[in-house]
C-alpha positions as CSV (number, residue, x, y, z in Angstrom):
1,M,-30.6,11.1,-6.2
2,K,-29.0,9.1,-3.4
3,Y,-31.1,6.0,-4.2
4,S,-30.2,6.3,-8.0
5,L,-26.5,6.4,-7.1
6,Q,-26.9,3.5,-4.7
7,S,-28.6,1.3,-7.3
8,I,-25.6,2.0,-9.7
9,A,-23.1,1.5,-6.9
10,Q,-24.6,-1.9,-5.9
11,Q,-24.1,-3.3,-9.4
12,C,-21.3,-5.7,-10.3
13,P,-18.4,-3.7,-11.8
14,F,-18.1,-6.2,-14.6
15,S,-21.6,-5.3,-15.8
16,G,-21.9,-1.7,-14.6
17,G,-18.4,-0.7,-15.6
18,R,-16.7,2.6,-14.6
19,S,-20.0,4.1,-13.6
20,V,-20.2,1.7,-10.6
21,Y,-16.9,3.1,-9.2
22,I,-17.9,6.7,-9.9
23,A,-21.2,6.2,-8.1
24,R,-19.4,4.6,-5.1
25,A,-16.9,7.5,-5.0
26,I,-19.7,10.1,-5.0
27,L,-21.6,8.3,-2.3
28,H,-18.5,7.8,-0.2
29,E,-18.0,11.6,-0.1
30,Y,-21.4,12.2,1.4
31,F,-22.1,9.0,3.3
32,P,-18.7,7.3,4.1
33,E,-20.0,5.2,7.0
34,E,-22.8,3.6,4.9
35,M,-20.7,2.2,2.1
36,V,-19.6,-1.5,2.1
37,Y,-19.5,-3.5,-1.1
38,N,-18.6,-7.1,-1.7
39,D,-18.0,-7.3,-5.4
40,E,-17.4,-11.0,-5.4
41,D,-20.9,-11.7,-3.9
42,I,-22.6,-9.1,-6.1
43,C,-21.1,-10.4,-9.3
44,M,-21.8,-14.0,-8.3
45,A,-25.4,-13.1,-7.7
46,E,-25.6,-11.7,-11.2
47,G,-23.9,-14.8,-12.7
48,L,-20.8,-12.9,-13.8
49,M,-18.3,-14.5,-11.5
50,R,-17.6,-17.9,-9.9
51,K,-15.9,-18.6,-6.6
52,S,-12.2,-18.9,-7.0
53,I,-10.7,-22.3,-6.3
54,V,-7.2,-20.9,-5.7
55,K,-6.2,-21.7,-2.1
56,N,-3.6,-20.4,0.2
57,T,-2.0,-17.8,-2.0
58,K,0.4,-15.7,0.0
59,V,1.8,-12.4,-1.1
60,K,5.5,-12.0,-0.3
61,D,6.6,-9.1,1.8
62,K,8.7,-6.8,-0.3
63,I,9.7,-3.2,0.4
64,Y,11.1,-0.5,-1.8
65,A,12.3,3.1,-1.4
66,A,10.7,6.0,-3.3
67,P,11.8,8.3,-4.7
68,N,15.1,6.6,-5.2
69,P,17.6,8.2,-5.8
70,S,16.7,11.1,-3.6
71,S,18.3,14.1,-2.0
72,S,15.9,15.1,0.8
73,F,13.3,12.5,2.0
74,V,12.6,8.9,1.1
75,N,9.6,6.7,1.8
76,I,9.9,3.1,2.6
77,I,6.9,1.3,1.1
78,N,5.8,-2.2,1.8
79,A,4.4,-3.6,-1.5
80,N,2.3,-6.2,0.4
81,G,0.5,-3.3,2.1
82,T,-0.7,-5.4,5.1
83,N,2.4,-6.0,7.1
84,F,3.2,-2.6,8.5
85,I,6.7,-1.3,9.2
86,V,7.3,-0.5,12.8
87,R,11.0,0.3,12.8
88,I,13.6,1.4,10.3
89,D,17.4,1.3,10.8
90,L,19.4,3.2,8.3
91,L,22.8,1.6,7.6
92,T,25.9,2.4,5.6
93,L,27.4,-0.1,3.1
94,E,29.7,-1.2,5.9
95,S,26.6,-2.0,8.1
96,K,27.3,0.9,10.5
97,M,24.0,2.0,11.9
98,L,23.4,5.7,11.3
99,F,20.0,6.0,13.1
100,T,16.8,4.3,14.0
101,Q,13.3,5.5,13.3
102,N,10.3,3.9,15.1
103,N,7.7,4.5,12.4
104,S,7.4,4.5,8.6
105,L,7.3,8.2,8.1
106,P,9.5,9.6,5.4
107,I,13.2,9.3,6.2
108,N,15.1,12.6,6.3
109,I,18.3,12.0,4.3
110,M,19.3,15.7,3.8
111,E,22.3,15.4,6.1
112,L,23.8,12.3,4.5
113,N,26.6,12.3,1.9
114,D,26.0,11.0,-1.6
115,G,26.2,7.3,-1.7
116,V,24.4,4.0,-1.1
117,Y,22.7,3.1,2.2
118,F,20.4,0.4,3.4
119,A,17.1,0.7,5.2
120,R,16.6,-2.4,7.4
121,C,12.9,-2.5,8.3
122,V,11.2,-4.6,11.0
123,T,7.5,-5.3,10.3
124,M,4.7,-5.8,12.8
125,D,5.1,-9.6,12.7
126,G,8.9,-9.4,13.3
127,K,10.1,-9.9,9.7
128,V,13.3,-8.0,8.7
129,L,13.3,-6.6,5.2
130,T,16.0,-4.5,3.5
131,S,15.9,-1.9,0.8
132,K,18.7,0.0,-0.9
133,I,18.6,3.8,-0.7
134,I,20.7,6.0,-3.1
135,V,21.5,9.5,-1.9
136,Q,22.2,11.8,-4.8
137,K,22.3,15.6,-4.5
């Protein structure tokens, strides 16, 4: 059975469709260390895809708070997904720092009054990004 699933999982998703992803998910459950797929190379070998000529595309760093508004906890999420948040400063509208958190775990906002706050986040590469947080109980 493993070899049948592997033959499906090693197909180009453009030709194999949804079954390719299902086979990969099943195999990953039982053999997580063995699964590595390069869809671009697989699809190119099947003649279903060409190398992209787009060069130097850069995804902008953008963060957002979720859920927002919130009454208890809020997560700060980096939409880029690659530049990890290492510090979060929670500020009032007047830029008064309420507290600092040295990770990107959910922020406990249960003790805050209703209103608008800002999460100033520092990423691994030193960029400073800001997101608005609305506390509403």
